[in-house]
Every structure is written in structure tokens, then in C-alpha cells.
C-alpha positions in Angstrom: -42.4 123.6 -3.4 -40.5 120.5 -4.5 -38.8 122.5 -7.4 -37.9 125.2 -4.9 -36.2 122.7 -2.5 -34.4 121.1 -5.5 -32.9 124.4 -6.6 -31.9 125.4 -3.1 -30.3 122.0 -2.5 -28.4 122.3 -5.9 -27.4 126.0 -5.1 -26.3 125.0 -1.7 -24.1 122.3 -3.0 -22.6 124.6 -5.4 -21.9 127.3 -2.8 -20.2 124.7 -0.5 -17.8 123.6 -3.3 -16.9 127.2 -4.1 -16.6 128.1 -0.4 -14.1 125.1 0.0 -12.2 126.7 -3.2 -12.4 130.0 -1.4 -10.9 128.5 1.8 -8.1 126.7 -0.2 -7.2 129.9 -2.0 -8.2 128.5 -5.5 -11.3 130.5 -6.1 -10.9 132.8 -9.3 -10.3 136.4 -8.6 -13.5 138.4 -8.7 -15.6 135.5 -8.0 -19.3 136.2 -6.9 -21.2 133.4 -4.9 -24.7 132.9 -6.4 -27.1 132.0 -3.5 -30.2 131.6 -5.8 -33.4 133.3 -5.8 -35.1 134.0 -2.4 -37.3 131.3 -1.1 -41.0 131.8 0.2 -40.1 133.2 3.7 -37.6 135.8 2.2 -40.1 136.7 -0.4 -42.9 137.1 2.2 -40.7 139.7 3.9 -40.0 141.7 0.7 -37.1 140.2 -0.8 -37.5 140.7 -4.7 -38.5 137.4 -6.1 -36.8 137.9 -9.4 -33.5 139.0 -8.0 -30.7 136.5 -7.2 -28.9 136.8 -4.0 -25.1 137.3 -4.3 -22.0 137.6 -2.2 -18.8 138.7 -3.7 -15.9 136.8 -2.6 -14.0 139.8 -1.9 -16.6 140.9 0.6 -16.5 137.6 2.4 -12.8 138.0 2.7 -13.1 141.7 3.9 -15.8 140.9 6.3 -14.2 137.7 7.8 -11.0 139.6 8.4 -12.4 142.8 9.8 -11.1 144.0 13.2 -14.5 144.6 14.5 -16.2 141.2 13.8 -13.6 138.7 12.5 -14.9 135.2 11.8 -14.0 131.9 10.2 -15.6 131.8 6.6 -15.8 128.1 7.0 -18.5 128.8 9.5 -20.7 129.6 6.5 -21.1 126.1 5.0 -24.7 125.6 4.0 -25.3 129.2 3.9 -28.0 128.8 1.1 -30.0 126.6 3.5 -29.5 128.9 6.4 -30.5 132.0 4.7 -33.8 130.4 3.4 -34.6 129.1 6.8 -33.8 132.0 8.9 -34.2 132.5 12.7 -35.6 136.1 12.0 -35.7 138.9 9.4 -35.6 142.6 10.4 -36.1 145.7 8.5 -33.0 147.8 7.9 -34.0 151.4 7.1 -36.5 151.1 4.4 -37.5 147.4 4.3 -38.0 147.6 0.5 -34.3 148.5 0.2 -32.5 146.3 2.7 -33.1 143.7 5.5 -31.1 142.0 8.1 -31.4 138.2 8.2 -30.4 136.4 11.5 -29.4 132.8 10.4 -29.2 129.6 12.4 -25.3 129.5 12.0 -23.3 130.6 15.1 -19.9 131.8 16.1 -19.7 130.7 19.9 -23.1 131.8 21.3 -23.8 134.3 18.6 -25.9 133.9 15.4 -24.6 135.4 12.1 -26.4 138.5 10.7 -26.6 138.8 6.8 -27.4 142.3 5.7 -28.9 142.3 2.3 -29.3 145.2 -0.1 -32.0 144.9 -2.8 -31.9 146.2 -6.4 -28.1 146.4 -6.8 -26.9 146.8 -10.3 -24.3 144.0 -11.3 -23.5 143.4 -15.0 -26.7 145.1 -16.2 -28.8 142.9 -13.9 -30.5 143.8 -10.6 -29.4 141.4 -7.7 -29.9 141.3 -4.0 -26.3 141.9 -2.6 -25.0 140.7 0.7 -23.2 143.7 2.1 -23.0 142.7 5.8 -22.0 139.5 7.2 -20.8 138.8 10.8 -21.8 137.1 14.1 -24.1 139.4 15.9 -24.4 139.4 19.7 -27.9 138.0 20.2 -29.0 140.4 22.8 -28.4 143.2 20.7 -30.6 142.1 17.6 -33.2 140.7 20.1 -33.9 144.4 21.1 -34.8 145.0 17.5 -38.1 143.2 18.2 -39.0 145.9 20.7 -38.1 148.5 18.2 -40.8 147.1 15.8 -38.3 146.0 13.3 -39.2 142.4 13.2 -40.7 141.2 9.8 -40.4 137.4 10.4 -39.5 134.9 13.1 -39.2 131.3 13.2 -40.9 131.0 16.6 -39.2 127.7 17.6 -35.7 128.9 16.7 -36.3 132.4 18.2 -37.5 130.8 21.5 -34.2 128.8 21.7 -32.2 131.9 21.4 -34.3 133.9 23.9 -34.0 131.0 26.4 -30.3 130.9 25.9 -30.0 134.7 26.3 -31.9 134.5 29.6 -29.8 131.7 30.9 -26.5 133.6 29.9 -27.8 136.8 31.7 -28.5 134.7 34.8 -24.9 133.6 35.0 
């Protein structure tokens, strides 16, 4: 466990440095953020243990500037920690092919959703590729629980989201 935590810490530091370069416009063209191997929680839901999680900088730029779900990429500092300590994980289609991870990073009142597709070919290697990335209205993804898509939940973090959702609906 200590080795895993050290690896996650180092990977998170590197990601934050590269994210700063991305924000400053100094990141090399074609860069791919390497978020490391999935931790225990992700592996328990079906993330392939041997596949590194990656996010293409071009995808981050595209998603952050989308008309539908724009966001500030600076929100994603400490993404490596957040993805490895999620609020919830849901199946997306076939859970062996893709999953949606709700992380404990927010834009306003909404948690970010990270859509990960497994076994993507990149440079003759299979990786888990982040394809979706945006703040998702909490009420929407909470409905996925009723639909039987929940694969994992951090009960404490999820309870906070549910309580906030109820409080917001009472206003």
C-alpha cells in the first residue's frame, strides 16, 4: 500500500506540473498526461491493473472549451488523487469496456465526471484512456444508482452529495 501511495503522490506531482504548463501554453504539442496505474478502488471495479490511465492534452483542451460543458482546466489540479479516491464509479455500457468515475472535484455545485475507456491502443500499448471529462449535474448521475449502474461508492462522500442535492431541491 505504501508503494502504491508513493507512486500516486509522485504521479500527481508530475501531473500538476504538466497541467501548469498546459495552462501557460508551454506544454509540448501532442502531449499525453500519464495518470499512472489504477489504484485498489479502481481495480476492484474492473479497471485493468496493467493499463496506465492517460489523458491527451488535446482532449483536455477540447472538453474544457466545449459549448455543452465548458470548464476551467485549472480545476483539475490533483486529478490523480481524485480519480484514485472517487466519490462513485458507474458502469458505462459494458463495465469491462468503460466506466464513469465521479470525482471529488467540483465546478460550482457539480462534481466532475471522468469517462474512461479501457484497452485503447496507443503506441503499441493498451491504455485506459480518459474520453469524457466535465462537471456533471449531481442529480443526473445520482439517478444512475436507481438504474443499477453503481459499481462503487465512498459512502461518506456520496452522503454529502445526496444531502446537498436534497437541500438544493428544498430551496
